N, C-alpha and C positions, 0 to 999 in steps of 0.2 A: 652492423645491421644495414640492410639495403635502404636506400632513400624512400622507396614506396612503403616499406614496412614501418619506417619511422613516421611517415606522414599518416599512415593508417592508425597507428597507436595514438598519435596526437589528436586526430579527429575523433577517435573513440573517447579520449579523455574529455574533450570539449563537449561532445554529445552527452556523455555520462553526467558531466557537471550541470549542463542545461536541463537534463531530465530530472536530476535531483532537485534543482531549484524549482522547476515546475511542480513537482510532486509535493515538496515540503512547504512551499510558500502559500499555495492555495489562493484564497481571496485576501490574504494579508498584504499590507503595504506599510512602509515606514510611517505613513500618516496616522496609523492606528496608535502609535506611541503618544500622539498628541490628542487622541480622542476623535480624530477625523477620518475621512475616507478619500483616497486619491481617485482622480478620474481614471477610467479604464486604460487610457493611453499611457498612464504613468505606473500601472500595476506591474510588478515584477513578473507575474505569470504571463502577461501578454508578450513581454520581451523574450522570456524563455521559450515560449512556443514559437515566436517569430524566428528566433535563432535556430531552433531545430528544423523548421521548414526551410530556412535559407541553406543550412548544411545539406539537407536532402536534395535541394535543387542544384547544388554545386557538384553533386556526385556525377561524374561522367557516365553516360548510359553504357558505354562499352566496358566499364569496369565493374558493373553490378553483377554479383555472383548469384548462384542459385540458392533458394531457400531450402531448409531441411523439409522433408516430407510433412505435409500438413500445415506448415507455417503460413503458406499463402491463403489457406482456407480461413485461418483465424483472423488474419489481417483483413481479408475480404469481407467476412461476416461482420466484423466490427464496423467496417466502413459502411456496409449496408444498414446496420443498426443506427448509426449516427445520421446517415442520410434520411432514413425513414423518420427519425425524431425531428429533424429539421423540417421535413415536409409536414409533420403534424402541427407545425406552427400555423399552417393555413386554416385548419379547422379548430384551432384553440378557441375557448370562450372569448378571449380577448387577444388577438394576434399581436397587437402592440405591447400589451402587458407581458406577453410570453417572450419578447425579444431578449431580455437579459439572460434567460435560460437558453435560448437559441444560440446566443453568443458562446456560452459555456460549452454547449454541445459541439459547436464549430471548433472551439479550441481543442476539445478532446479528440475529435476526428482528425484534425490537422496533426496533432502530436502522434497519434497512432500511425497514421500513414507515413509521416516523416521517419519515425523510428523503424517501421517496416522496411523502408528504402535504405536508410543509413546502415542497418544491420546486415544488409546484403553487400555492403561495400567495405566496412571495417570488420575486423575479427569480432564476432559476437561475444566471445568470452572476454575480450578486452573492454568492450562496451559495458558488459555486465559488471566487471570488476571496478571500472571507473565509477559507475553509478553507486555501488555499495561503499566505495571509499568516500565519495562525496557525502553520501547519506550518513556515514559514520561520523564524519567531521561535524556536520551541521547538527545532527541529533545529539551528539556528545556535548557540543557547546550549549544547546538548549538544556540538557540535563544538568550541566554545571550551574547555569543561571538559576534553574529551579531549585537545586540543592541549596544554593546560597540564600534563597528566599523562603525556605520552608518555615523557618522560625518566625517570620514576619507576616506570612500570608495566612489568612483564615479561610475556612471553607475549602472548596475544590481547587486543586493546584493547576495553574496555567502560567504562561510566561509571555512577555512582550505583546500583551494585548490580544493574544489568541484565545480561543475557547478551550475549556478543559477536555472536551471529547477529542478535539484535534491533537491536543498535547498528549493525551493518553495513547492515541494511535502512533504518534511519533516516538514515544518512549517504547512502545511495543516493537517498532522497527529496530530501535537501538538494541533492545534485549535479544532479538533474533540474530542480528549481526554479531553481537558479542558471543552468543551461544554457538554460532557457526564457527567462530574463531577458536573458542574454547575446545571444540571437538576436533580441531585440527591436530592437536598434540603439542603445541608450544604455548608457553605462558598461560596455561589453563587456569591457574589461580588468579591471575590478573583479570582475564576475561570473565571468569566465573564471578568475580566481584562486580564487574560491570553489568553482568546479567542480573544480579540481585538488585543493584542500585536502580537499573532501568525498570525492573519489575515493580519495585517499591514505588517509584514515581508514577508508573502506570496506575497502580492502585490509588495513589494519592490524588490522581486526576478525578477520581470519583466516577469514572466511566466504566460501568459494569460491562458494556459491550467490548471496549478495548481490552479489558482484563481477560475476559473469556476468549476473545479472538487471539490474543497473544499466546495463551496457553494452547489453543488449537494449532497455531502456527508452529510452536515448538514441537508438538507431537508430529506434525507433517515433516518437519526438518529431520527429526530422528528417524522417521520411517523411510523417507525417500533417499536419505544419505547412506542408509545401511551401515550405520556406525557400529563397530564391534561392542558387544555388551560390556566388556571390561572397561572400555573407554567411557561409556555412558555412566557406569557406576562410579568411576573416578571423578568425573565432572560433577555428578550428583552429590558426592561426598563433599567436594569443595564448596558447591553452592549451599549445601545444608549448613556447613560450618559458618560460612559468611552470613547466612540468614539468621542463625542463632545469635551471632554477635550483634548484628544490626538491630534485630528486634529487642534485644535486651539492653543495649547501651546507647542507642541513638534516638534523636527526636523523630527522624524519618521512620524508623521502625515502630516507635510508639504510635505515631499517627496512622501508619499503615494498618496496625492491628485494630485501632478504633474504626477505621473506614471499612475494613472487612466485616467487623461485627455489625456496624450500623447499616451499611448499604447493601451488603450481600446476605448476611445471616438474618437480620431483622427485616429490612425493607423487602428484599426479594423473596427469601425463602419463607419467612414467617407471615409477613403482611401481604405478600404477593403484589407489591407496589411496582407498577411498570411505567410510572411517569406519564400516564395518560395515553400510552401507545395503543392500548387495546381499543380505545375510542377512535384513534386515527386509523387503525386497521379496519374497523367496522365501516368507517366512512369511505375508505379506499375501496373496499370490497363492494360497497353499494355503487360506487362510480363505475367499477369494472362490470358489474352486473348490467348497468344501463348501456355501456358501450364496450362489449367484450372483444370485438374483432379489431377495431381501429383505435380504441381508447377515446378519451374525452378531448384529446389534443394536448399539445405541449404545455406544461405548467397548469393543467386544468385543475389539479387538486388544490393548488393555492388560489387560483383565480376564481374558483367556485366557492371560496371561503371555507373549505374543509380543514384547513391547517396550512402550515408552511410547506411540509412535505410528509409523506406517509411513514417515514422511518423504516422502510424496507425496500431494498433496491428492486426486487422482482415486482412488488406491488406498484412501485413508482413507474417502472417501465410499462406495466399493464395499464395504469391510469393514463399515461401520456400517449402510448403507441399501441395499446391493445395486445392481443395475442401475437400479432406479427412481431412486435418489438421483443416480447418475452421469448418467443420461439427462436428468434435470431440470436439473442444473447445466450440462450441455453445451447444452441447449436455451436456457437463460438467456444463456450466452455467445454463441450464434449469434444470438439476438434482439438483443442489445446491439450486436454488430458490424454486423448488417444495418441497424439503426436509425442507427448512426453513419455508415455509408457513404451511406445515402440523404440524410443531412443534411450531408454534406461534412466529417465529423470536426470538430464545432464546439468541442471542448475538447481540444486536443492534449496539454496537460500532464496532464490527467486520464487520457487514453488511455495516455500513456507510463507513468505511475505504476501504473495498473492492469495494463498488460502486464508491468511489472517484477515485480509481486507474483505474477502468474500464472506467470512463469518461476521465481521463487524458490520457489513452492509445490510445484514438482516435486521438489525435493531437500531442503527444510528447512521446519520449522514444521508445526504441526497446524492444524486447522480454525480455531480462534480466532486463531492467529497470522496467518492469511490474511484477516483482517477487512478490511484495506484493499482487497483484491481485490473483495469483495462490495460494499462502500460505493462503490468506484470504478465498478463496473458501473452502480449506481443513478444516481450523479451524472452519469456520462457519458451515460446514456440520457435524462436529463431536461434536459441542457444545451440552450441556445438554438441559434439558427440559425448558419450559417457566418459566421465572423468575417472582417472585411475584410482585404484584402491591402494592403501599404504602397505609397506613392508613392515610387519609387526616387529621385526627385529631392530628397526632403525629408530623407532619412537619419534621424538620431536624433531630429529634431524632430517626426517624424510622430506624430500622436496615435493613429492606427490602424495598428498595427504588423503585422509578419508573423504574429503570433499573435492579433492583434485586441485586445490588452490596452492599457489606458491606464497608462503608468508613473506 
């Protein structure tokens, strides 16, 4: 392999690892384990973002390649969105009180721009594969920790001092990565078992949003990857068999059944309990009605005493930055989808995870909690061309599989 190709792959691995760290660690720091909170300068997210920015600045201008059609629009629109939100700090009800959120917006903007530049230097597919490998390792480790503590934890499941909603979304990522690998045609039984385990842990997190979003992401993965029906049936049979065993003979399965019955069937469907979100939506809509064009300013929902955040990404953007922010975000979504459709959905897993976070963002999490959605839009937009379809006669030995990855 040529020296430049080797360097590019190494940089892609480093960038993918830093991106995974930024996405998974969120606001968490080791100080959480002792019940405290580290200063921002000691937060892993700050160092991960700084590392990505440094890598982007080290890319020689003469070696930056061209983006795929439409990718520049996605990155540019997201940059405009974050710049507008930062400007909304100036007319916030309390500009000083809005600074913590302004910092998080700055982090998001820096990471988006850095990845947009890095992906023009390193092979986009190598960057994407490095990201999912790192995500698989970390979320797999979290799943093992959670599985070991199921019998000792009461209530909603979470690990290492993190929240249950965040844990649910992380297990959703693991489930989609495992499903992606199960559909490739090698070790389907093993990856099918991982899909089931991750799905069960998502349910045990008690996050209805994460559970529904994971199901939506799985449907998107099956659709955009154009997996042959016989392969879907084979994986479904494996998953069904594992589910039957887990539900009947394990503590995880028993608790999952109880959680589905209590939180989805009883609370959501029968009692229509939304954890007070309907009141948050009403307050957010009232704020939007008062400031429809420019919004109430960054963090205005919290600073006006309406709640911590609206629990809906579109409503939060409208509250903070008005129709300008919402319109810019919708334009970025449309540009990403149009670019992906023109190029035949080159990164099915990335599209599925992005769709999962788009669904989850409608009912849970704030702007920074939706960071995987923004990063996913950028990485999907810069992904390479359509990946190859498998040769049905070669089965699991095929090096170019249904999703175009090399196992």
